[in-house]
N, C-alpha and C positions, 0 to 999 in steps of 0.2 A: 532344369534340374541336373542334367549330366554336366552342363558347362558350368554351374556353380560348384558342384563336387569337385570337378578337377581344378576349377581354380583357385581352390585351398592350397594346391600344390604347387601353384604357378605364381609366385611371388613377384610384383613388379619391381624393378630396379630403377633407381635415382643414379644418375652417374654424372660426376663433375670432374670433367677434362680439364685439369689445369696445367699451365705450363710446368708448375712444379712438384704438384702433388695431383693424384687421382683418387677420387673418393667415390665408394658405392655403397649404396643405401639400399639394404632390402626390407619391403612391407613385412610389418610384424617383427622383425630383429633388429633393425636400426643399422647404424654404420658398420658395415662388416669387413671393406677394404679402405685403407688408408696407407697409401704408399706413395713412393716418389715416381715421377712420370719419366723415368728412364729404363732404355733397354739395353743390355750388352749381347752384342752380337760377334761370332768368329767369321770373320770374312772369306776365309779359306775354304771353310765348310758350308756357310751361310746359315749356321746354327746359333740358335738363341741360347746364349749360357746362362742369362740373369736377367730378372725382371723386377723394377721396383726398388725398394730399399738395399736389396742385395747388389742390383747394378749400379746404383748410386754410389756405393761403396768403392767400385772401380773406377770412378771418373777421375782422370788424370794419372792413373796409375797401370793403365794396360800397355801390352806391348803392341808392335804395329799391327799385327792382324786381327787385333779385338778391339772394337770399338764400342764405348758406351755412349751411346747418342739419347738425345732428348727428342722425342717423335713429335712434340707438342710446341708450338711457339705463339707467343702472344695470343694464346686462348684457341688457337686453331691448329688444323693437323697439317703438319710441314713434311710428314711421311708417312703415306696410306699404310703401307705394307706393314711397316715396324709397329704402328698404331693398333693394326688389326691385330697383330700377334700379340701383343700386350694385352688387349682387352680379353681375348681368348684365355691366356693366362688366367687373367683375373676372375673371368667368369668359371673357370674350371676350379679355381679355388672355392667360388661360392657355391657351386655343385658338391664339391667334396665335403663342405662345412653343413650341408642340408642333412638332416636327420630322415627326412623323408625318402621312400624308395623311388617315389615319381621325381622324374625331371623332365621339364619341358621348357620351351623357348619363352623366356620373360618377355613381359612388354618393359620397354626401358622410357625414362623421360631424362632428356639428356640437356644439359645447359651449353648456350652458345653466346658468344658476346653480343653486344648491341649493334657494333658495325659489321655484322657478318654477311658475306656476299652468297648469291645464290649457288654458286659454287662450292664455297666453302659448308655451305647448309647440305648441300648433297653429299658431300664428302661425309660428314659426320654420320648423315643418316645411312650410307651405304657400309661405312666401318662398323657400324653398331649393329647392321643387320647381319654383315659376314661374321661376326664375332658369336651371332647367336640368338639375337633378339628377334622376336615375332612382329613386333611393332614399336615405331619409333615416333616418339614426341619429343620436338625441340621446344624449348623453353628459353628466355633470354635469363644470364645467370644472375642478373641484377634484381628480376623479378623474383627468382627462387631465393635469394639471398634476403629479400625483404620479407618474405613469406616466413622463412627459416628463422628472422630476427622478431618475429610477431607482428610486425607494422601492419594496420589494419587497411591493405591495399584497396580494398573494396569501397572504405569510406569517401565521400565527396569531399577530400580536405587533402592540402599537398604535404607530402611526406619525402623528404631528401635521404637518398641513401648512396652511400660511397663504397665501393667494392674494391678492395686494394689487394690485388692478387700478386702472383708472382711474375705474370708478363704484361698485365694491363692493370691501370686504374680507370674504373667506370663510375661515372656519376649520372644520377637519374633523380628526377622530381616524378612522383606517383602519385595517381590520382585516380578513382572510378576504375581500378584494376587495368590502367594504362599508364605507358609513359608519355608525359606530356613536355620534358625536355631532358635532355641528356649530352653528354660528352664523354669521349674515350681518350686516353692518354696511354701511351706506350713507356712511360716513366712509372716504374712499379719497383717491386721487390729485388728482381733481378737488376734492376738499373742500380740500386743501392750497394749490391755485391760488386757490380762493376766500378763503383766509385771508389770502394774500398781497394779494389785489385789496383786502381790508378793511383790511388794515395801510397801504396806502399812501394810501387815502382818510383815513383816522382819524389819522394820524399826520403826514403831509405834504400832504394835501388835493389827491392826485393820483389822477386817473383812469385805472386801468391797461386793458389787453386782455387777454384770456386767454391768447395766445401770449407775451405779455411776462412776465405771472406764472409760467407754465409753466417758461420760459427761466430766470429767477431761481430756482426752484425745483430746477432741474437743476445751475446752476451753484453756487449757494453756499448752498441749502439742505440742513439737518442735522438730525439728530435728537438727537445728542451735540456737545459741544464737538470742533471740530476742533484738530489737533494747530498748526496755524498760521491765524490769522485770515485770511480773505479779504473782499474788499468789490468792488462792481461798481456801475455808473451804473444808475438806475432812471428811464426817462423815461415822462412819461404828460402828460394834459392838467390843467392847473392848474384846479381847481374853481371859484375866485373869478373869475380872468381869462379863461379860456377857453383861455389859450394854452399851447403847449407848455414843459413845464420838467424839467429835470434834476436828481436829487440822488444823492448817493454813498451805499449802504446796505451794510451788513456781515453777515455770517454768523451773529451775536450775534441781530441784529434779526429776522431771518427765522425762527432757531430758536425766539425768544418767540414768533413771530406764528403759527406752526404747531404749537405745543407741544400745546395742548389737543386738537386732532385728533389728535396722534400718540399722547396719552394715551389716547386713547378706543379707536384701535387695540388698544392694549396690554390696555384693560380686556376687549373682546372676548375675546381669548386668555385672558386671565385666567379669566373667567366660562365658558367652553368647558372647561378645565382643573378646574373645581370640580365640573362634573356629569359629568366622565367617570369610568368604572369603576375603582378603584384598580390593578387590575392593570395595565390599560393605562397608567395614569400611570407605573406604575415603569417600563414600557417606553420611554416618551415621555424620563422623566428620564434614563434610560441613553443613549438614541440622539440625544436633542435635537430641536429643532423645524425644519423645512424652510419657508424663505419662496421664494415663485414671484411673478411678476407684476413690471409694470414698476417698481412703486412701491416694490418691495423693494430697486431700487438707490439708495433715499434715504440719503445718506451717514450713517452710524453707526446706523441703524435697526435692524441685527442685535444691536448693543452695547445700544443702550436697551432692547429687547424682553428680552435676557439679563440684565439687570441688574433688569428688572421682575418676571421669573419665577424667576430662579435655575436655568435650564435653558440648555444649550449651544444656540446659534442658527446654524443655518447657511442662506448664500444659495446656491441653485441655481445651476448653470452657465448662464450666458444666462437668467435668470429670466422676462424677458418673452415667450421663444418657448417656455417649457417646454409651456404646454397645448396648442398646436399639435402640437409635436412628439409629443407623446403620443398625440394622435388619428392622427398617423401611423402610430405604433406598434400601434393598435387595428386600423388597416386591414391591416396584415401579420400579424394574429394575430386571425382572426375568432372563435375559439371565447371569446376574452377580450372581444370586443368584443361578443358577443351576453351575455355574462356580466354585463358591466357597462352595457350600454345601458338608458335610460330607457324604460319602457313607451309605446308612441305613443299619441297621443291620438286616432288615427283609429279 
């Protein structure tokens, strides 16, 4: 009874550690943190200056002694210490937003990539514990995304889900609460940003920042031809003069710039289907494929994939939050969580 009483004040957390964004879900409250996975550090004093969206605003704008860094790369921890400080900051924000006077160490469900190694698993467990959790459950991001997209993963039927994140594209065929076949590619949202940066340099002699490239991708980027052509100004530094310059670009140019990478995403899906058991392929053909992750919002990507594999493609509702919402559902369904959880490295 004592444990049950205090359990009311110890809401579990679902944590989506993305290369581009970190999202945190709290039981009974929903998504309470949605911030960029960026930390700004003063190297002279070793002091954290900003975390999340505030730190992202500093990317490419800092003096030499201040570094705006992304401590997560391809869905895994590349800088343990900075990731720990980032999570402690987010955990403190969670505690500060709670109305209860009680504050205890929460149990946490954390997503990891399909190709995670034992060393990487231990790094995630250690950093979440160091940040203030009492217990850590690891689940595959794509399984959490499937649950968040309301896919019936426990059924004896094939379901294909494609999680298009900032650092990784993960493709999986799920049946009976398990992953039957999968592939992972590092061609993802950040790759498209780099494609736009390369395009600006090669075609116009302009040096672009990451934030500018991402903004262009979101506003006029597309995988298929748009109903109406759109254009926008692209501003950067001239390679020859070093001075600022602006040029007008359109959706056709950006579509051409990112086409090779988008095609590689499609190839990853095709190769997964080619090695999937035929009974499951028949199910997928009937149901279609579900897209989750922030990059699923690229205009026309669902049509591009559907045309390439001749199978219906659906974008999940609010695709960027599917994974963390799925983790929230695991918190409310402990038997399913224990069934899905990745074995601990401890």
